[in-house]
Structures are given as C-alpha cells and as structure tokens.
Residue, then its C-alpha position, 0 to 999 in steps of 0.5 A: x106032068x103036073x103036081x107038087x114039086x119034088x122036094x127030095x134032097x136030090x132035087x133041092x137047089x143047093x144055095x152054095x151054087x147061087x154064088x157061081x151063077x149070074x143072070x144070062x142077060x145082065x151078068x149080075x148076081x141072082x137072088x133066091x126067091x123066098x119060096x126057093x122056086x126061082x132065081x131073081x135077077x133084080x137088074x133084068x127084072x126076071x125070074x128064072x124057075x128052079x125045076x127039080x133043083x136045077x135053075x133054068x137060066x134061059x131067057x125063054x124060061x124066065x118070067x117078068x117080075x114087077x118092080x113092086x115084087x122086087x122091093x119085097x125081096x128080103x135081101x133088098x128090104x133094108x139099108x146095107 
C-alpha cells in the first residue's frame, strides 16, 4: 500500500508524546525530524519512522542516519 502519507488529525504524531519516548537502544531523548515523519536518536544515529501517527521504535524499522544529516537538525544547530 503506497501513496501519500495519511495526514488526517487522527494520524498525526502528537508532539507531547515525544517527551515520554526514548531510543530503544541508548535510552536517550529523541528528536522529531523537520518533516515530522521520523524520530531521530542522535546518540544511536538512527531514525525511527512515524506511520499514521505511531512511532515504530523497533531496531528492525530504524534506518541509519549519516553524521552530516544529524548536524542539520534544527535542535542541534546552535549553542545551548
């Protein structure tokens, strides 16, 4: 089943949920991607997909993220 992602309100990831989730590998905080389609674990360099508003936090579903892509995340772009 391919096509455009379902963006109905029922299938949109609730950003408040992000505060409760951690990377299943490193147990560190996750960052929402700019297009809101993935949760990124900077520590593990993994991206977990969000399908119909549900984050798939399985290592089998994750993809590797290049270090350069991590530096482009808005949250990591500047000094804290």
